[in-house]
Jmol script that loads the backbone (N, CA, C; Angstrom):
load data "model"
ATOM      1  N   UNK A   1       0.850  -1.172   0.000  1.00  0.00           N
ATOM      2  CA  UNK A   1       0.000   0.000   0.000  1.00  0.00           C
ATOM      3  C   UNK A   1       0.897   1.237   0.000  1.00  0.00           C
ATOM      4  N   UNK A   2       0.605   2.181  -0.898  1.00  0.00           N
ATOM      5  CA  UNK A   2       1.415   3.389  -0.962  1.00  0.00           C
ATOM      6  C   UNK A   2       1.229   4.214   0.300  1.00  0.00           C
ATOM      7  N   UNK A   3       2.140   5.161   0.521  1.00  0.00           N
ATOM      8  CA  UNK A   3       2.056   5.992   1.731  1.00  0.00           C
ATOM      9  C   UNK A   3       0.738   6.743   1.820  1.00  0.00           C
ATOM     10  N   UNK A   4       0.251   7.290   0.705  1.00  0.00           N
ATOM     11  CA  UNK A   4      -1.006   8.035   0.725  1.00  0.00           C
ATOM     12  C   UNK A   4      -2.167   7.119   1.104  1.00  0.00           C
ATOM     13  N   UNK A   5      -2.186   5.907   0.551  1.00  0.00           N
ATOM     14  CA  UNK A   5      -3.238   4.950   0.905  1.00  0.00           C
ATOM     15  C   UNK A   5      -3.120   4.555   2.373  1.00  0.00           C
ATOM     16  N   UNK A   6      -1.923   4.337   2.825  1.00  0.00           N
ATOM     17  CA  UNK A   6      -1.703   3.974   4.227  1.00  0.00           C
ATOM     18  C   UNK A   6      -2.134   5.083   5.169  1.00  0.00           C
ATOM     19  N   UNK A   7      -1.812   6.326   4.813  1.00  0.00           N
ATOM     20  CA  UNK A   7      -2.206   7.466   5.642  1.00  0.00           C
ATOM     21  C   UNK A   7      -3.727   7.595   5.712  1.00  0.00           C
ATOM     22  N   UNK A   8      -4.396   7.443   4.561  1.00  0.00           N
ATOM     23  CA  UNK A   8      -5.851   7.528   4.528  1.00  0.00           C
ATOM     24  C   UNK A   8      -6.472   6.415   5.359  1.00  0.00           C
ATOM     25  N   UNK A   9      -5.956   5.212   5.215  1.00  0.00           N
ATOM     26  CA  UNK A   9      -6.467   4.072   5.964  1.00  0.00           C
ATOM     27  C   UNK A   9      -6.312   4.293   7.469  1.00  0.00           C
ATOM     28  N   UNK A  10      -5.164   4.787   7.888  1.00  0.00           N
ATOM     29  CA  UNK A  10      -4.931   5.049   9.318  1.00  0.00           C
ATOM     30  C   UNK A  10      -5.843   6.143   9.845  1.00  0.00           C
ATOM     31  N   UNK A  11      -6.097   7.169   9.032  1.00  0.00           N
ATOM     32  CA  UNK A  11      -7.003   8.240   9.445  1.00  0.00           C
ATOM     33  C   UNK A  11      -8.405   7.684   9.690  1.00  0.00           C
ATOM     34  N   UNK A  12      -8.892   6.862   8.774  1.00  0.00           N
ATOM     35  CA  UNK A  12     -10.232   6.297   8.923  1.00  0.00           C
ATOM     36  C   UNK A  12     -10.277   5.339  10.118  1.00  0.00           C
ATOM     37  N   UNK A  13      -9.224   4.549  10.301  1.00  0.00           N
ATOM     38  CA  UNK A  13      -9.168   3.651  11.463  1.00  0.00           C
ATOM     39  C   UNK A  13      -9.249   4.437  12.764  1.00  0.00           C
ATOM     40  N   UNK A  14      -8.556   5.559  12.837  1.00  0.00           N
ATOM     41  CA  UNK A  14      -8.576   6.349  14.070  1.00  0.00           C
ATOM     42  C   UNK A  14      -9.958   6.934  14.315  1.00  0.00           C
ATOM     43  N   UNK A  15     -10.651   7.332  13.259  1.00  0.00           N
ATOM     44  CA  UNK A  15     -12.013   7.843  13.413  1.00  0.00           C
ATOM     45  C   UNK A  15     -12.956   6.731  13.851  1.00  0.00           C
ATOM     46  N   UNK A  16     -12.780   5.543  13.315  1.00  0.00           N
ATOM     47  CA  UNK A  16     -13.630   4.413  13.676  1.00  0.00           C
ATOM     48  C   UNK A  16     -13.425   4.031  15.141  1.00  0.00           C
ATOM     49  N   UNK A  17     -12.210   4.135  15.627  1.00  0.00           N
ATOM     50  CA  UNK A  17     -11.898   3.769  17.011  1.00  0.00           C
ATOM     51  C   UNK A  17     -12.626   4.663  18.012  1.00  0.00           C
ATOM     52  N   UNK A  18     -12.996   5.864  17.587  1.00  0.00           N
ATOM     53  CA  UNK A  18     -13.658   6.820  18.477  1.00  0.00           C
ATOM     54  C   UNK A  18     -15.174   6.643  18.529  1.00  0.00           C
ATOM     55  N   UNK A  19     -15.733   5.764  17.710  1.00  0.00           N
ATOM     56  CA  UNK A  19     -17.191   5.599  17.646  1.00  0.00           C
ATOM     57  C   UNK A  19     -17.670   4.628  18.717  1.00  0.00           C
ATOM     58  N   UNK A  20     -18.903   4.848  19.168  1.00  0.00           N
ATOM     59  CA  UNK A  20     -19.460   3.920  20.157  1.00  0.00           C
ATOM     60  C   UNK A  20     -19.972   2.662  19.453  1.00  0.00           C
ATOM     61  N   UNK A  21     -20.269   1.655  20.239  1.00  0.00           N
ATOM     62  CA  UNK A  21     -20.616   0.340  19.713  1.00  0.00           C
ATOM     63  C   UNK A  21     -21.882   0.383  18.855  1.00  0.00           C
ATOM     64  N   UNK A  22     -22.834   1.217  19.188  1.00  0.00           N
ATOM     65  CA  UNK A  22     -24.067   1.319  18.394  1.00  0.00           C
ATOM     66  C   UNK A  22     -23.782   1.884  16.998  1.00  0.00           C
ATOM     67  N   UNK A  23     -22.900   2.877  16.932  1.00  0.00           N
ATOM     68  CA  UNK A  23     -22.525   3.438  15.628  1.00  0.00           C
ATOM     69  C   UNK A  23     -21.769   2.412  14.789  1.00  0.00           C
ATOM     70  N   UNK A  24     -20.902   1.651  15.435  1.00  0.00           N
ATOM     71  CA  UNK A  24     -20.146   0.615  14.720  1.00  0.00           C
ATOM     72  C   UNK A  24     -21.112  -0.437  14.177  1.00  0.00           C
ATOM     73  N   UNK A  25     -22.088  -0.826  14.980  1.00  0.00           N
ATOM     74  CA  UNK A  25     -23.083  -1.820  14.539  1.00  0.00           C
ATOM     75  C   UNK A  25     -23.893  -1.286  13.365  1.00  0.00           C
ATOM     76  N   UNK A  26     -24.277  -0.024  13.418  1.00  0.00           N
ATOM     77  CA  UNK A  26     -25.051   0.569  12.329  1.00  0.00           C
ATOM     78  C   UNK A  26     -24.239   0.590  11.039  1.00  0.00           C
ATOM     79  N   UNK A  27     -22.950   0.906  11.148  1.00  0.00           N
ATOM     80  CA  UNK A  27     -22.089   0.915   9.965  1.00  0.00           C
ATOM     81  C   UNK A  27     -21.937  -0.492   9.406  1.00  0.00           C
ATOM     82  N   UNK A  28     -21.860  -1.488  10.280  1.00  0.00           N
ATOM     83  CA  UNK A  28     -21.778  -2.881   9.824  1.00  0.00           C
ATOM     84  C   UNK A  28     -23.017  -3.246   9.003  1.00  0.00           C
ATOM     85  N   UNK A  29     -24.195  -2.845   9.482  1.00  0.00           N
ATOM     86  CA  UNK A  29     -25.427  -3.135   8.746  1.00  0.00           C
ATOM     87  C   UNK A  29     -25.434  -2.440   7.386  1.00  0.00           C
ATOM     88  N   UNK A  30     -24.924  -1.206   7.340  1.00  0.00           N
ATOM     89  CA  UNK A  30     -24.789  -0.514   6.059  1.00  0.00           C
ATOM     90  C   UNK A  30     -23.833  -1.262   5.135  1.00  0.00           C
ATOM     91  N   UNK A  31     -22.758  -1.795   5.703  1.00  0.00           N
ATOM     92  CA  UNK A  31     -21.788  -2.544   4.898  1.00  0.00           C
ATOM     93  C   UNK A  31     -22.437  -3.770   4.264  1.00  0.00           C
ATOM     94  N   UNK A  32     -23.245  -4.476   5.038  1.00  0.00           N
ATOM     95  CA  UNK A  32     -23.937  -5.658   4.509  1.00  0.00           C
ATOM     96  C   UNK A  32     -24.830  -5.254   3.341  1.00  0.00           C
ATOM     97  N   UNK A  33     -25.590  -4.171   3.513  1.00  0.00           N
ATOM     98  CA  UNK A  33     -26.460  -3.694   2.434  1.00  0.00           C
ATOM     99  C   UNK A  33     -25.661  -3.248   1.216  1.00  0.00           C
ATOM    100  N   UNK A  34     -24.533  -2.561   1.451  1.00  0.00           N
ATOM    101  CA  UNK A  34     -23.687  -2.127   0.344  1.00  0.00           C
ATOM    102  C   UNK A  34     -23.132  -3.319  -0.421  1.00  0.00           C
ATOM    103  N   UNK A  35     -22.665  -4.327   0.301  1.00  0.00           N
ATOM    104  CA  UNK A  35     -22.148  -5.538  -0.363  1.00  0.00           C
ATOM    105  C   UNK A  35     -23.227  -6.187  -1.228  1.00  0.00           C
ATOM    106  N   UNK A  36     -24.447  -6.278  -0.689  1.00  0.00           N
ATOM    107  CA  UNK A  36     -25.548  -6.874  -1.452  1.00  0.00           C
ATOM    108  C   UNK A  36     -25.859  -6.057  -2.699  1.00  0.00           C
ATOM    109  N   UNK A  37     -25.887  -4.743  -2.549  1.00  0.00           N
ATOM    110  CA  UNK A  37     -26.186  -3.883  -3.698  1.00  0.00           C
ATOM    111  C   UNK A  37     -25.099  -3.965  -4.757  1.00  0.00           C
ATOM    112  N   UNK A  38     -23.844  -3.946  -4.325  1.00  0.00           N
ATOM    113  CA  UNK A  38     -22.750  -4.048  -5.287  1.00  0.00           C
ATOM    114  C   UNK A  38     -22.769  -5.395  -6.006  1.00  0.00           C
ATOM    115  N   UNK A  39     -23.075  -6.459  -5.271  1.00  0.00           N
ATOM    116  CA  UNK A  39     -23.174  -7.786  -5.889  1.00  0.00           C
ATOM    117  C   UNK A  39     -24.287  -7.806  -6.931  1.00  0.00           C
ATOM    118  N   UNK A  40     -25.413  -7.210  -6.605  1.00  0.00           N
ATOM    119  CA  UNK A  40     -26.539  -7.155  -7.525  1.00  0.00           C
ATOM    120  C   UNK A  40     -26.167  -6.405  -8.803  1.00  0.00           C
ATOM    121  N   UNK A  41     -25.348  -5.372  -8.649  1.00  0.00           N
ATOM    122  CA  UNK A  41     -24.909  -4.573  -9.794  1.00  0.00           C
ATOM    123  C   UNK A  41     -23.713  -5.171 -10.526  1.00  0.00           C
ATOM    124  N   UNK A  42     -23.158  -6.243  -9.971  1.00  0.00           N
ATOM    125  CA  UNK A  42     -21.998  -6.871 -10.591  1.00  0.00           C
ATOM    126  C   UNK A  42     -20.704  -6.100 -10.391  1.00  0.00           C
ATOM    127  N   UNK A  43     -20.639  -5.307  -9.316  1.00  0.00           N
ATOM    128  CA  UNK A  43     -19.443  -4.510  -9.015  1.00  0.00           C
ATOM    129  C   UNK A  43     -18.533  -5.311  -8.098  1.00  0.00           C
ATOM    130  N   UNK A  44     -17.302  -5.502  -8.542  1.00  0.00           N
ATOM    131  CA  UNK A  44     -16.321  -6.234  -7.747  1.00  0.00           C
ATOM    132  C   UNK A  44     -15.776  -5.335  -6.639  1.00  0.00           C
ATOM    133  N   UNK A  45     -15.740  -5.874  -5.439  1.00  0.00           N
ATOM    134  CA  UNK A  45     -15.142  -5.156  -4.321  1.00  0.00           C
ATOM    135  C   UNK A  45     -13.654  -5.457  -4.329  1.00  0.00           C
ATOM    136  N   UNK A  46     -12.852  -4.416  -4.493  1.00  0.00           N
ATOM    137  CA  UNK A  46     -11.398  -4.593  -4.476  1.00  0.00           C
ATOM    138  C   UNK A  46     -10.767  -3.409  -3.741  1.00  0.00           C
ATOM    139  N   UNK A  47      -9.456  -3.438  -3.623  1.00  0.00           N
ATOM    140  CA  UNK A  47      -8.779  -2.377  -2.870  1.00  0.00           C
ATOM    141  C   UNK A  47      -8.981  -1.009  -3.498  1.00  0.00           C
ATOM    142  N   UNK A  48      -8.930  -0.929  -4.821  1.00  0.00           N
ATOM    143  CA  UNK A  48      -9.088   0.372  -5.473  1.00  0.00           C
ATOM    144  C   UNK A  48     -10.460   0.972  -5.208  1.00  0.00           C
ATOM    145  N   UNK A  49     -11.504   0.156  -5.291  1.00  0.00           N
ATOM    146  CA  UNK A  49     -12.853   0.651  -5.035  1.00  0.00           C
ATOM    147  C   UNK A  49     -12.991   1.072  -3.575  1.00  0.00           C
ATOM    148  N   UNK A  50     -12.434   0.302  -2.676  1.00  0.00           N
ATOM    149  CA  UNK A  50     -12.521   0.609  -1.248  1.00  0.00           C
ATOM    150  C   UNK A  50     -11.817   1.919  -0.921  1.00  0.00           C
ATOM    151  N   UNK A  51     -10.622   2.106  -1.465  1.00  0.00           N
ATOM    152  CA  UNK A  51      -9.871   3.344  -1.234  1.00  0.00           C
ATOM    153  C   UNK A  51     -10.595   4.520  -1.883  1.00  0.00           C
ATOM    154  N   UNK A  52     -11.210   4.301  -3.045  1.00  0.00           N
ATOM    155  CA  UNK A  52     -11.949   5.376  -3.709  1.00  0.00           C
ATOM    156  C   UNK A  52     -13.113   5.848  -2.842  1.00  0.00           C
ATOM    157  N   UNK A  53     -13.825   4.920  -2.190  1.00  0.00           N
ATOM    158  CA  UNK A  53     -14.909   5.316  -1.285  1.00  0.00           C
ATOM    159  C   UNK A  53     -14.373   6.196  -0.161  1.00  0.00           C
ATOM    160  N   UNK A  54     -13.272   5.782   0.422  1.00  0.00           N
ATOM    161  CA  UNK A  54     -12.698   6.565   1.515  1.00  0.00           C
ATOM    162  C   UNK A  54     -12.235   7.933   1.027  1.00  0.00           C
ATOM    163  N   UNK A  55     -11.584   7.973  -0.134  1.00  0.00           N
ATOM    164  CA  UNK A  55     -11.044   9.229  -0.652  1.00  0.00           C
ATOM    165  C   UNK A  55     -12.145  10.227  -0.993  1.00  0.00           C
ATOM    166  N   UNK A  56     -13.205   9.776  -1.654  1.00  0.00           N
ATOM    167  CA  UNK A  56     -14.273  10.709  -2.018  1.00  0.00           C
ATOM    168  C   UNK A  56     -15.011  11.195  -0.772  1.00  0.00           C
ATOM    169  N   UNK A  57     -15.205  10.330   0.189  1.00  0.00           N
ATOM    170  CA  UNK A  57     -15.867  10.748   1.424  1.00  0.00           C
ATOM    171  C   UNK A  57     -15.042  11.802   2.153  1.00  0.00           C
ATOM    172  N   UNK A  58     -13.749  11.588   2.240  1.00  0.00           N
ATOM    173  CA  UNK A  58     -12.902  12.551   2.949  1.00  0.00           C
ATOM    174  C   UNK A  58     -12.816  13.874   2.189  1.00  0.00           C
ATOM    175  N   UNK A  59     -12.739  13.819   0.875  1.00  0.00           N
ATOM    176  CA  UNK A  59     -12.702  15.045   0.075  1.00  0.00           C
ATOM    177  C   UNK A  59     -13.974  15.857   0.278  1.00  0.00           C
ATOM    178  N   UNK A  60     -15.128  15.191   0.195  1.00  0.00           N
ATOM    179  CA  UNK A  60     -16.393  15.891   0.383  1.00  0.00           C
ATOM    180  C   UNK A  60     -16.545  16.401   1.811  1.00  0.00           C
ATOM    181  N   UNK A  61     -16.085  15.635   2.786  1.00  0.00           N
ATOM    182  CA  UNK A  61     -16.160  16.084   4.183  1.00  0.00           C
ATOM    183  C   UNK A  61     -15.315  17.335   4.403  1.00  0.00           C
ATOM    184  N   UNK A  62     -14.168  17.400   3.750  1.00  0.00           N
ATOM    185  CA  UNK A  62     -13.295  18.567   3.896  1.00  0.00           C
ATOM    186  C   UNK A  62     -13.886  19.796   3.223  1.00  0.00           C
ATOM    187  N   UNK A  63     -14.644  19.599   2.143  1.00  0.00           N
ATOM    188  CA  UNK A  63     -15.142  20.723   1.345  1.00  0.00           C
ATOM    189  C   UNK A  63     -16.596  21.081   1.620  1.00  0.00           C
ATOM    190  N   UNK A  64     -17.314  20.242   2.371  1.00  0.00           N
ATOM    191  CA  UNK A  64     -18.745  20.471   2.592  1.00  0.00           C
ATOM    192  C   UNK A  64     -18.975  21.479   3.705  1.00  0.00           C
ATOM    193  N   UNK A  65     -19.776  22.509   3.404  1.00  0.00           N
ATOM    194  CA  UNK A  65     -20.147  23.441   4.466  1.00  0.00           C
ATOM    195  C   UNK A  65     -21.187  22.797   5.375  1.00  0.00           C
ATOM    196  N   UNK A  66     -21.264  23.290   6.572  1.00  0.00           N
ATOM    197  CA  UNK A  66     -22.262  22.795   7.518  1.00  0.00           C
ATOM    198  C   UNK A  66     -23.435  23.776   7.530  1.00  0.00           C
ATOM    199  N   UNK A  67     -24.627  23.263   7.247  1.00  0.00           N
ATOM    200  CA  UNK A  67     -25.834  24.076   7.262  1.00  0.00           C
ATOM    201  C   UNK A  67     -26.834  23.443   8.208  1.00  0.00           C
ATOM    202  N   UNK A  68     -26.805  23.788   9.465  1.00  0.00           N
ATOM    203  CA  UNK A  68     -27.770  23.274  10.427  1.00  0.00           C
ATOM    204  C   UNK A  68     -27.490  21.850  10.872  1.00  0.00           C
ATOM    205  N   UNK A  69     -27.163  20.982   9.960  1.00  0.00           N
ATOM    206  CA  UNK A  69     -26.822  19.601  10.280  1.00  0.00           C
ATOM    207  C   UNK A  69     -25.386  19.342   9.861  1.00  0.00           C
ATOM    208  N   UNK A  70     -24.902  18.184  10.152  1.00  0.00           N
ATOM    209  CA  UNK A  70     -23.513  17.885   9.820  1.00  0.00           C
ATOM    210  C   UNK A  70     -23.465  16.670   8.904  1.00  0.00           C
ATOM    211  N   UNK A  71     -23.319  16.910   7.610  1.00  0.00           N
ATOM    212  CA  UNK A  71     -23.236  15.813   6.642  1.00  0.00           C
ATOM    213  C   UNK A  71     -21.931  15.041   6.795  1.00  0.00           C
ATOM    214  N   UNK A  72     -21.015  15.571   7.572  1.00  0.00           N
ATOM    215  CA  UNK A  72     -19.721  14.909   7.722  1.00  0.00           C
ATOM    216  C   UNK A  72     -19.834  13.557   8.405  1.00  0.00           C
ATOM    217  N   UNK A  73     -20.841  13.373   9.257  1.00  0.00           N
ATOM    218  CA  UNK A  73     -21.051  12.058   9.876  1.00  0.00           C
ATOM    219  C   UNK A  73     -21.374  11.012   8.817  1.00  0.00           C
ATOM    220  N   UNK A  74     -22.272  11.343   7.899  1.00  0.00           N
ATOM    221  CA  UNK A  74     -22.635  10.415   6.826  1.00  0.00           C
ATOM    222  C   UNK A  74     -21.431  10.137   5.931  1.00  0.00           C
ATOM    223  N   UNK A  75     -20.665  11.171   5.643  1.00  0.00           N
ATOM    224  CA  UNK A  75     -19.473  10.979   4.812  1.00  0.00           C
ATOM    225  C   UNK A  75     -18.437  10.131   5.544  1.00  0.00           C
ATOM    226  N   UNK A  76     -18.354  10.305   6.853  1.00  0.00           N
ATOM    227  CA  UNK A  76     -17.454   9.465   7.644  1.00  0.00           C
ATOM    228  C   UNK A  76     -17.855   8.006   7.572  1.00  0.00           C
ATOM    229  N   UNK A  77     -19.161   7.744   7.551  1.00  0.00           N
ATOM    230  CA  UNK A  77     -19.623   6.366   7.417  1.00  0.00           C
ATOM    231  C   UNK A  77     -19.228   5.785   6.071  1.00  0.00           C
ATOM    232  N   UNK A  78     -19.295   6.592   5.008  1.00  0.00           N
ATOM    233  CA  UNK A  78     -18.868   6.118   3.692  1.00  0.00           C
ATOM    234  C   UNK A  78     -17.392   5.736   3.741  1.00  0.00           C
ATOM    235  N   UNK A  79     -16.591   6.579   4.347  1.00  0.00           N
ATOM    236  CA  UNK A  79     -15.161   6.293   4.458  1.00  0.00           C
ATOM    237  C   UNK A  79     -14.927   5.012   5.244  1.00  0.00           C
ATOM    238  N   UNK A  80     -15.679   4.824   6.322  1.00  0.00           N
ATOM    239  CA  UNK A  80     -15.505   3.636   7.147  1.00  0.00           C
ATOM    240  C   UNK A  80     -15.986   2.383   6.435  1.00  0.00           C
ATOM    241  N   UNK A  81     -16.996   2.503   5.586  1.00  0.00           N
ATOM    242  CA  UNK A  81     -17.403   1.370   4.757  1.00  0.00           C
ATOM    243  C   UNK A  81     -16.280   0.981   3.808  1.00  0.00           C
ATOM    244  N   UNK A  82     -15.664   1.988   3.205  1.00  0.00           N
ATOM    245  CA  UNK A  82     -14.522   1.708   2.325  1.00  0.00           C
ATOM    246  C   UNK A  82     -13.417   0.998   3.065  1.00  0.00           C
ATOM    247  N   UNK A  83     -13.122   1.457   4.279  1.00  0.00           N
ATOM    248  CA  UNK A  83     -12.082   0.808   5.085  1.00  0.00           C
ATOM    249  C   UNK A  83     -12.452  -0.643   5.390  1.00  0.00           C
ATOM    250  N   UNK A  84     -13.690  -0.848   5.778  1.00  0.00           N
ATOM    251  CA  UNK A  84     -14.120  -2.211   6.111  1.00  0.00           C
ATOM    252  C   UNK A  84     -13.984  -3.141   4.918  1.00  0.00           C
ATOM    253  N   UNK A  85     -14.382  -2.669   3.750  1.00  0.00           N
ATOM    254  CA  UNK A  85     -14.246  -3.486   2.539  1.00  0.00           C
ATOM    255  C   UNK A  85     -12.777  -3.741   2.225  1.00  0.00           C
ATOM    256  N   UNK A  86     -11.946  -2.734   2.442  1.00  0.00           N
ATOM    257  CA  UNK A  86     -10.513  -2.879   2.185  1.00  0.00           C
ATOM    258  C   UNK A  86      -9.881  -3.870   3.151  1.00  0.00           C
ATOM    259  N   UNK A  87     -10.231  -3.787   4.429  1.00  0.00           N
ATOM    260  CA  UNK A  87      -9.598  -4.614   5.438  1.00  0.00           C
ATOM    261  C   UNK A  87      -9.991  -6.088   5.315  1.00  0.00           C
ATOM    262  N   UNK A  88     -11.148  -6.378   4.733  1.00  0.00           N
ATOM    263  CA  UNK A  88     -11.550  -7.774   4.557  1.00  0.00           C
ATOM    264  C   UNK A  88     -10.506  -8.533   3.756  1.00  0.00           C
ATOM    265  N   UNK A  89      -9.894  -7.883   2.782  1.00  0.00           N
ATOM    266  CA  UNK A  89      -8.876  -8.532   1.970  1.00  0.00           C
ATOM    267  C   UNK A  89      -7.576  -8.789   2.709  1.00  0.00           C
ATOM    268  N   UNK A  90      -7.381  -8.125   3.850  1.00  0.00           N
ATOM    269  CA  UNK A  90      -6.148  -8.276   4.613  1.00  0.00           C
ATOM    270  C   UNK A  90      -6.233  -9.373   5.664  1.00  0.00           C
ATOM    271  N   UNK A  91      -7.422  -9.925   5.864  1.00  0.00           N
ATOM    272  CA  UNK A  91      -7.599 -10.926   6.933  1.00  0.00           C
ATOM    273  C   UNK A  91      -7.113 -12.271   6.465  1.00  0.00           C
TER     274      UNK A  91
END
end "model"
wireframe off; spacefill off
backbone 0.3
color backbone group
């Protein structure tokens, strides 16, 4: 994994470590649904796709203004889904 990919992965891991168990469980359920949807669409889950999810989520989180609510939580979940898909290949 290149340094940029490693740095992104570590950033998402650190954010995931700060979440409570209910949030982690909710993200797991989203991951299951995402896997099912991608399978239905014939999209292969691989490292590039997983890193792309994390990268786009972080880019949008950095550039998104906050208007009353915080879309950054949802974007953080996208990044964490990407990490989860990526880490499955490392087990």
